[in-house]
C-alpha positions as CSV (number, residue, x, y, z in Angstrom):
1,M,75.9,105.5,85.4
2,D,73.2,104.8,88.1
3,E,74.6,102.9,90.9
4,R,72.3,101.4,93.5
5,P,73.6,100.7,96.9
6,G,74.9,97.1,96.9
7,D,75.6,96.9,93.1
8,V,79.3,96.9,93.5
9,T,79.2,94.4,96.4
10,R,76.9,92.1,94.5
11,L,79.0,92.2,91.3
12,A,82.2,91.8,93.2
13,R,80.9,88.7,94.9
14,Q,79.6,87.3,91.6
15,W,83.0,88.0,90.0
16,A,84.8,86.3,92.9
17,D,82.6,83.3,92.3
18,G,83.9,83.2,88.7
19,D,81.3,85.2,86.8
20,E,83.3,87.0,84.0
21,A,80.3,89.1,83.0
22,A,80.1,90.4,86.5
23,F,83.7,91.6,86.3
24,E,82.9,93.5,83.0
25,R,79.8,95.1,84.6
26,L,81.9,95.9,87.7
27,T,84.5,97.7,85.6
28,E,81.9,99.7,83.9
29,L,80.2,100.6,87.2
30,T,83.4,101.6,89.0
31,Y,85.4,103.2,86.2
32,D,84.5,106.8,86.8
33,D,85.0,106.4,90.6
34,L,88.4,104.8,90.1
35,K,89.4,107.5,87.6
36,R,88.6,110.2,90.2
37,I,90.6,108.3,92.9
38,A,93.5,107.8,90.4
39,H,93.4,111.5,89.4
40,R,93.7,112.5,93.1
41,Q,96.6,110.1,93.7
42,I,98.5,111.2,90.7
43,A,98.1,114.9,91.7
44,R,99.1,114.1,95.3
45,T,102.1,112.0,94.5
46,G,103.3,113.9,91.4
47,A,103.3,110.7,89.4
48,G,101.9,112.4,86.3
49,E,105.3,112.1,84.6
50,T,105.2,108.4,85.0
51,I,101.6,107.3,84.5
52,D,98.4,109.0,83.7
53,T,94.9,108.6,85.3
54,T,93.6,106.2,82.6
55,G,96.8,104.2,82.7
56,L,96.6,103.8,86.5
57,V,93.0,102.7,86.4
58,H,93.8,100.2,83.6
59,E,96.8,98.9,85.7
60,V,94.4,98.3,88.6
61,Y,92.0,96.4,86.4
62,L,94.9,94.3,85.1
63,R,95.7,93.4,88.7
64,L,92.1,92.6,89.3
65,A,91.7,90.5,86.2
66,K,92.1,87.4,88.4
67,P,89.6,87.7,91.4
68,P,91.5,87.9,94.7
69,D,90.7,85.5,97.4
70,V,88.6,88.0,99.3
71,E,85.1,87.8,100.7
72,W,83.7,91.1,99.6
73,L,81.9,92.7,102.5
74,G,80.9,95.9,100.7
75,R,81.5,98.7,98.2
76,G,84.0,100.3,100.6
77,Q,86.1,97.2,100.8
78,F,86.3,96.9,97.0
79,F,87.5,100.5,96.8
80,A,90.0,99.9,99.6
81,F,91.3,97.0,97.7
82,C,91.7,99.1,94.6
83,S,93.4,101.9,96.6
84,K,96.0,99.4,97.9
85,A,96.5,98.3,94.3
86,M,97.0,101.9,93.2
87,R,99.6,102.4,96.0
88,R,101.5,99.4,94.8
89,I,101.4,100.4,91.2
90,L,102.6,104.0,92.0
91,I,105.4,102.6,94.1
92,D,106.4,100.2,91.4
93,F,106.5,103.0,88.8
94,A,108.5,105.2,91.2
95,R,111.0,102.4,91.8
96,A,111.3,101.9,88.0
97,R,111.8,105.6,87.5
98,N,114.4,105.6,90.3
99,A,116.3,102.7,88.7
100,D,116.2,104.5,85.4
101,K,117.6,107.6,87.1
102,R,120.5,105.6,88.3
103,G,121.4,104.3,84.9
104,G,119.0,101.4,84.3
105,G,120.6,100.7,80.9
106,Q,119.2,103.9,79.6
107,L,121.1,106.9,78.0
108,R,121.9,109.7,80.4
109,V,119.9,112.8,79.9
110,P,121.2,116.1,81.2
111,L,119.3,117.7,84.0
112,T,116.8,120.4,83.2
113,P,115.1,122.8,85.6
114,E,112.1,120.4,85.7
115,R,114.0,117.2,86.3
116,P,115.0,117.8,90.0
117,S,111.3,118.2,91.0
118,I,110.4,114.9,89.3
119,E,113.3,113.2,91.1
120,L,112.2,114.7,94.4
121,E,108.6,113.4,93.8
122,V,110.0,109.9,93.1
123,T,112.1,110.0,96.2
124,N,109.1,111.2,98.3
125,M,107.0,108.3,97.0
126,L,109.6,105.8,97.9
127,A,110.1,107.4,101.3
128,L,106.4,107.3,101.9
129,D,106.3,103.6,100.9
130,E,109.2,102.9,103.3
131,A,107.3,104.8,106.1
132,L,104.1,102.8,105.4
133,T,106.0,99.6,105.5
134,W,107.6,100.5,108.8
135,L,104.2,101.5,110.2
136,E,102.6,98.3,108.9
137,S,105.1,96.3,111.0
138,R,103.8,98.1,114.1
139,D,100.1,98.6,113.3
140,P,98.6,97.1,110.1
141,R,95.2,98.7,110.6
142,M,96.7,102.2,110.5
143,V,98.2,101.4,107.2
144,R,94.9,100.1,105.8
145,I,93.3,103.3,107.0
146,A,96.0,105.4,105.4
147,E,95.6,103.5,102.1
148,C,91.9,104.1,102.1
149,R,92.0,107.7,103.1
150,F,95.2,108.9,101.3
151,F,95.5,106.5,98.3
152,G,91.8,105.7,97.9
153,G,90.3,109.1,98.8
154,L,87.6,107.3,100.8
155,S,85.6,109.2,103.3
156,V,85.9,108.4,107.0
157,Q,82.5,106.5,106.8
158,E,83.6,104.6,103.7
159,T,86.9,103.6,105.3
160,A,85.0,102.5,108.4
161,E,82.7,100.3,106.3
162,A,85.6,98.9,104.3
163,L,87.5,97.9,107.4
164,N,84.5,96.9,109.4
165,T,85.2,99.4,112.2
166,S,83.7,102.6,113.6
167,S,84.1,106.1,112.1
168,R,85.5,107.3,115.4
169,T,88.2,104.6,115.3
170,V,89.1,105.6,111.7
171,E,89.4,109.3,112.7
172,R,91.6,108.5,115.7
173,E,93.8,106.0,113.9
174,W,94.1,108.2,110.8
175,A,95.3,111.1,113.0
176,K,97.8,108.8,114.7
177,A,99.0,107.3,111.4
178,R,99.5,110.8,109.9
179,G,101.6,111.7,113.0
180,Y,103.7,108.6,112.8
181,L,104.2,109.0,109.1
182,Y,105.1,112.7,109.4
183,D,107.6,111.9,112.2
184,R,109.1,109.0,110.1
185,L,109.4,111.1,107.0
186,T,110.9,114.2,108.7
187,S,113.3,112.3,110.9
188,G,115.0,110.6,108.0
189,G,113.9,107.1,109.0
190,D,114.8,107.3,112.7
191,E,112.4,105.9,115.2
192,P,109.8,108.5,116.1
């Protein structure tokens, strides 16, 4: 689909103003990009046992069905918003899977050689979410950058545009965020 610069921004603004047709066109225009982002996220997080690429994109669109109270500044901001939605969806699925693992009213299934790795991936997703929540209490911008870069797969330039900051700031803050998150995840939740 041919996307001219500004199409996503224009359609997102029209949709935020209540134009339902703009939302339909926006979903058509961004579907392939969001599928690529979702595919990367599922591969990175190992959530493929819980949700597939198409399911994740559809969940994002369901969360977007009611326009958020956001003034769309650009294409990058739209994809940053979608990236954050993907993070929340993957965390929700990981929590549900973790609850099921602990009983959750389901029949118990004996462990197989594949099962421990799935449980480890769920545990890692939940630990990452806890680390991001901890970091957000200290530096919300670092978390927005992490969401754009890690969950959204946005480039440094796209992240800078989405967050209305410079590329250099994104590079510096992304490096710091990775360090804080690494320390937090490897220290077992202790202060880095």
